[in-house]
C-alpha positions in Angstrom: 119.7 72.0 117.0 120.1 73.2 113.2 118.1 69.9 112.3 115.1 70.9 114.4 115.1 74.6 113.2 115.6 73.2 109.4 112.7 70.6 109.5 110.4 72.9 111.8 111.0 75.6 109.4 110.3 73.6 105.8 107.2 72.4 107.3 105.9 75.7 108.0 106.6 76.7 104.3 105.1 73.3 103.0 101.9 74.6 104.8 101.7 77.6 103.7 102.3 76.1 99.9 99.5 73.8 99.8 97.6 76.5 101.1 96.7 79.0 98.2 94.8 81.0 101.1 97.8 81.6 102.6 99.1 83.4 99.4 95.9 85.1 98.7 95.7 86.9 102.8 99.7 87.3 102.6 100.6 88.8 99.1 97.5 89.4 96.4 94.9 91.2 98.8 97.4 93.6 100.9 99.0 94.7 97.6 96.1 94.6 95.1 94.1 96.6 98.2 97.1 99.3 98.4 97.4 99.5 94.5 93.5 100.1 94.3 93.0 102.7 97.3 96.4 104.6 95.9 95.6 104.6 92.5 91.4 105.8 93.5 92.4 109.0 95.2 96.3 109.5 93.1 94.7 112.9 92.6 94.2 113.9 95.9 90.8 114.6 95.9 87.0 113.2 94.6 86.6 115.9 91.4 83.7 116.7 89.1 80.6 114.3 91.4 77.8 114.2 88.8 74.9 116.2 90.1 71.9 117.8 88.6 70.3 120.7 88.9 66.4 121.8 88.8 65.9 125.3 88.2 62.1 126.7 88.6 63.1 130.6 88.0 64.7 130.0 84.7 65.9 133.9 85.3 69.2 135.5 84.4 70.0 135.1 88.0 69.4 131.5 88.4 71.3 130.5 85.2 74.5 132.9 86.4 74.5 130.4 89.4 73.9 127.3 87.4 77.3 128.8 85.5 79.4 129.0 88.5 77.9 125.8 90.1 79.4 124.1 87.4 82.6 125.8 87.7 83.9 124.1 90.6 85.5 121.6 90.2 83.8 119.1 92.9 80.7 118.9 91.1 79.5 118.7 87.6 76.1 119.3 86.3 75.4 116.4 84.2 71.7 116.6 84.0 68.6 119.1 83.9 65.8 118.7 85.9 62.2 120.3 85.3 60.9 118.8 88.8 61.5 117.7 91.9 60.4 114.4 91.5 62.5 113.9 88.4 65.3 114.6 90.2 64.9 112.5 93.4 64.2 109.8 91.1 67.3 110.3 89.0 69.1 110.0 92.9 67.9 107.1 93.8 68.7 105.2 90.3 72.3 106.3 90.8 72.3 108.3 88.0 73.7 111.2 90.1 74.5 111.4 93.5 73.0 114.9 94.0 70.9 118.2 92.9 70.6 121.7 93.5 67.1 123.2 93.8 66.5 126.6 92.4 62.7 128.0 93.3 60.7 129.4 91.2 60.7 132.7 93.1 64.5 132.7 93.6 65.0 136.1 91.6 61.5 137.5 92.5 62.3 137.5 96.2 66.3 138.4 95.3 65.9 142.0 94.0 62.6 142.8 95.7 64.9 142.6 99.3 63.3 139.0 100.5 64.8 135.8 101.7 65.0 133.1 98.8 65.6 130.1 100.1 68.2 127.7 98.1 67.6 124.2 98.4 70.6 121.3 97.6 69.7 117.5 98.4 73.1 114.8 98.6 73.1 111.4 98.7 75.3 110.4 101.6 75.4 107.1 100.9 78.4 107.9 99.5 80.5 109.6 101.6 83.6 111.2 99.8 81.4 112.2 96.8 78.7 113.3 99.1 81.2 115.3 101.0 82.7 117.3 97.6 78.7 118.1 96.9 78.3 119.7 100.3 81.6 121.9 99.6 81.0 122.6 96.6 76.5 123.4 97.1 77.4 125.3 100.7 79.7 127.5 98.4 77.3 128.8 95.7 74.9 129.2 97.9 77.1 131.5 100.6 78.5 133.1 97.0 74.9 133.8 95.8 73.8 135.7 99.2 76.8 137.8 98.7 76.2 138.4 95.4 72.9 139.4 95.9 73.8 142.0 99.1 76.1 143.4 96.7 73.9 144.3 94.0 71.4 145.4 96.7 73.8 147.8 98.3 76.0 149.0 95.0 72.2 149.6 93.9 71.8 152.0 96.9 74.8 154.0 96.1 77.7 152.4 98.7 81.3 152.3 97.3 82.7 149.4 96.1 85.1 149.2 99.7 82.1 149.6 101.7 80.5 147.0 100.1 83.7 144.8 100.5 84.1 145.8 104.0 80.6 144.7 104.8 80.6 141.0 102.9 83.8 140.5 103.8 85.2 142.3 107.6 87.8 139.7 108.0 89.9 137.8 105.3 91.2 134.7 106.7 94.2 132.6 105.5 94.5 128.9 105.4 97.9 126.9 105.8 97.5 123.3 105.5 100.7 122.1 107.6 102.6 119.5 105.8 99.6 118.7 103.3 99.0 121.9 102.0 97.6 120.2 98.5 94.3 118.8 101.0 95.0 115.5 99.4 92.4 112.9 101.2 95.0 110.1 99.3 98.0 111.7 102.0 95.6 111.4 105.2 93.5 108.7 104.3 95.4 105.7 102.3 98.3 106.6 104.8 95.9 105.0 107.6 93.5 102.5 105.9 96.7 100.5 104.3 98.7 99.6 107.3 95.7 98.7 109.3 94.4 96.3 106.7 97.9 95.0 106.8 97.9 95.0 110.5 94.7 92.9 110.4 95.6 90.6 107.8 98.3 89.5 110.0 96.8 88.7 113.2 94.3 87.0 110.9 97.1 84.8 109.3 98.5 84.6 112.5 95.7 82.9 114.3 94.7 81.0 111.0 98.0 79.4 111.1 97.8 78.3 114.7 94.3 77.8 114.8 94.3 75.3 112.3 96.8 72.7 114.0 94.1 72.7 116.2 91.5 72.2 114.4 93.4 69.6 112.1 95.0 67.8 115.3 98.4 68.4 114.0 99.7 70.2 117.4 101.4 67.6 118.4 103.1 66.7 115.4 104.1 70.4 115.1 105.9 70.3 118.9 107.3 66.8 118.1 108.8 68.7 114.7 110.3 71.5 116.9 111.4 68.8 119.6 108.9 70.2 122.2 109.9 73.5 122.5 107.3 76.0 121.8 109.7 79.1 121.4 111.3 77.5 118.6 108.0 76.0 117.0 106.6 79.8 117.6 109.8 81.0 115.8 109.9 78.2 113.3 105.4 78.8 112.7 105.9 82.8 112.5 109.6 83.2 110.7 108.1 82.6 107.2 105.2 84.5 107.7 107.6 87.5 109.1 109.3 87.8 106.3 106.7 87.9 103.6 104.4 90.3 105.5 107.5 92.6 106.2 108.9 92.8 102.5 104.9 93.4 101.8 105.3 96.1 104.2 108.1 97.4 103.0 107.0 97.5 99.1 103.4 99.2 100.3 106.0 101.5 101.7 107.5 102.3 98.3 104.5 102.6 96.4 103.5 105.8 99.0 106.5 107.5 99.5 108.2 106.9 96.1 105.6 106.1 93.4 103.1 108.4 94.6 104.8 110.8 96.2 103.6 110.4 99.6 105.2 113.1 102.3 108.4 111.1 103.8 109.6 114.3 106.1 112.2 111.6 108.1 114.9 109.3 107.7 113.4 106.3 105.4 114.5 103.7 107.7 112.3 106.0 110.7 109.3 104.1 108.7 110.9 101.1 107.4 111.9 100.1 111.2 108.2 101.4 112.1 106.6 99.0 109.5 108.9 96.1 110.2 108.1 96.6 114.1 104.3 96.7 113.0 104.3 93.2 111.4 106.0 91.4 114.5 104.2 92.9 117.0 100.7 92.2 115.2 101.7 88.5 115.2 102.5 88.9 119.0 99.5 90.6 120.0 97.3 87.7 117.8 99.7 85.1 119.0 98.8 86.2 122.9 95.2 86.3 121.8 95.5 82.5 121.0 97.7 81.7 124.0 94.9 83.3 126.3 91.4 81.9 123.8 92.7 78.6 123.2 89.6 78.2 120.4 90.3 78.8 116.6 87.1 80.4 116.2 87.5 82.4 119.4 90.3 83.8 118.8 90.1 84.7 115.4 86.5 86.8 115.9 88.4 88.7 119.0 91.1 89.7 115.7 89.1 90.5 113.5 86.7 92.3 115.8 89.6 94.0 116.9 91.4 94.8 114.2 88.2 95.9 112.0 87.1 98.4 114.9 90.9 99.9 114.3 90.0 101.7 111.3 87.5 104.0 113.7 88.5 103.8 117.6 92.2 103.6 116.5 91.7 108.0 115.0 92.0 107.3 111.2 88.6 108.3 110.2 87.2 109.3 113.5 88.9 112.4 116.0 89.5 110.7 119.3 88.2 113.9 120.8 84.5 113.5 119.2 84.8 109.6 121.0 83.0 108.4 123.5 85.2 108.2 126.9 85.2 104.6 127.1 85.8 104.0 123.6 89.1 105.9 122.5 91.2 103.8 125.7 90.4 101.0 123.6 92.4 102.3 120.4 95.4 102.4 122.4 95.2 98.4 122.8 96.0 97.7 118.8 99.5 98.0 117.6 98.2 100.0 114.6 97.7 103.1 116.7 101.6 103.2 118.1 102.5 102.9 114.2 99.7 106.0 113.4 101.6 107.5 116.2 105.1 107.0 114.4 103.6 107.6 110.7 101.7 111.5 112.2 105.3 112.5 114.1 107.9 111.2 111.5 106.6 110.7 108.1 104.6 113.8 108.2 105.7 116.5 111.1 109.1 115.1 110.4 109.8 115.9 114.0 113.1 114.9 115.9 113.2 111.1 116.5 113.6 111.3 120.4 109.9 112.4 120.7 108.7 109.1 118.9 110.7 106.7 121.0 107.7 105.9 123.4 105.4 104.3 120.2 108.8 102.0 118.9 109.3 100.9 122.4 105.5 100.0 122.9 105.9 98.1 119.3 108.7 96.6 121.0 106.7 94.9 123.6 104.0 94.3 121.7 106.6 91.8 120.1 107.9 90.0 123.4 104.1 90.5 125.0 103.1 86.0 124.1 106.4 85.5 125.5 104.6 85.8 129.0 101.7 83.3 127.5 103.6 80.6 125.8 103.4 78.2 128.5 99.7 77.8 128.2 100.3 77.8 124.5 102.2 74.7 124.6 99.8 73.0 126.9 97.1 73.9 124.7 99.0 72.0 121.6 100.5 69.4 123.5 97.0 68.7 125.4 94.8 69.9 122.4 91.0 70.1 123.3 88.9 71.2 120.3 85.5 73.4 121.4 83.2 73.5 118.3 
């Protein structure tokens, strides 16, 4: 038995070393992607997005509005245009991400009691910069409206206290729980990077099993393990598990130590969750391979479900806003439960007992392929290739 275990593990390591795609998918892609996203948004939010302005009014009021807009940290006025068409051309060429439009009758209507119109145009092909532009443009527009009303009321002789009460009758204070900095990095990268890792784990698992079928080496794989599907599967997955778990630990080190992500729980809670996530994703992929004994079909299913996990697991779109038939799909993927653990433990720091069900579900994913190993063995002993 020891000889079979050693020979099977050696065979698995040799297959990994001989194929550079394993090194690329298991080490280079996840670590490089994690560093890229963590470092990209290290400051928390996108700042000083380059925009333009079209000031056809050229009055003191419009110039004051321009200065107020440029003082916001979300945007930076890089260019000034004399017409709408010039600004649109600059957006289409990619020189700016959007522009603010002040009409020629802005100050006249504002000071005469009319209703001036302020317009802003945003290129939403780039979501994060566009969101920052929208926030800055809208804030300036609201402040401009309040400033005009304040000037009119003051001119009419109303005291400042009454003017303030009229413009802002209710003062609100926003307290963002566990992320008071409103850092995009803390809630976006902490979900996106583990989801990418889960996708890679599933793809590598399907690739390693599928290539045995495709290359016609599945019988040799079984003979090396003494025709034991349990031993064959364990020894093939062990090198992958070892590498992916250590890559996951390194990603967590980058998150919680180097880049200072919130970690309001015992570090072991997240370390165990990461190890379970890797094994659970391997178990899910093995289950798919057992059900669908075809390299192309199995890899397509895992790719489709893994890519859609970025959306229907609630990372980028709130579950409450999804269609009723879409949101249940998120509960099919192991990454969903890692996401719950990350929110409960790392972000909110609640007692571990409240997250026990998510750990149990990940463990069930780990043992899920055991129910179908008999079919996987049948497909390996008597393989047939479906093009």
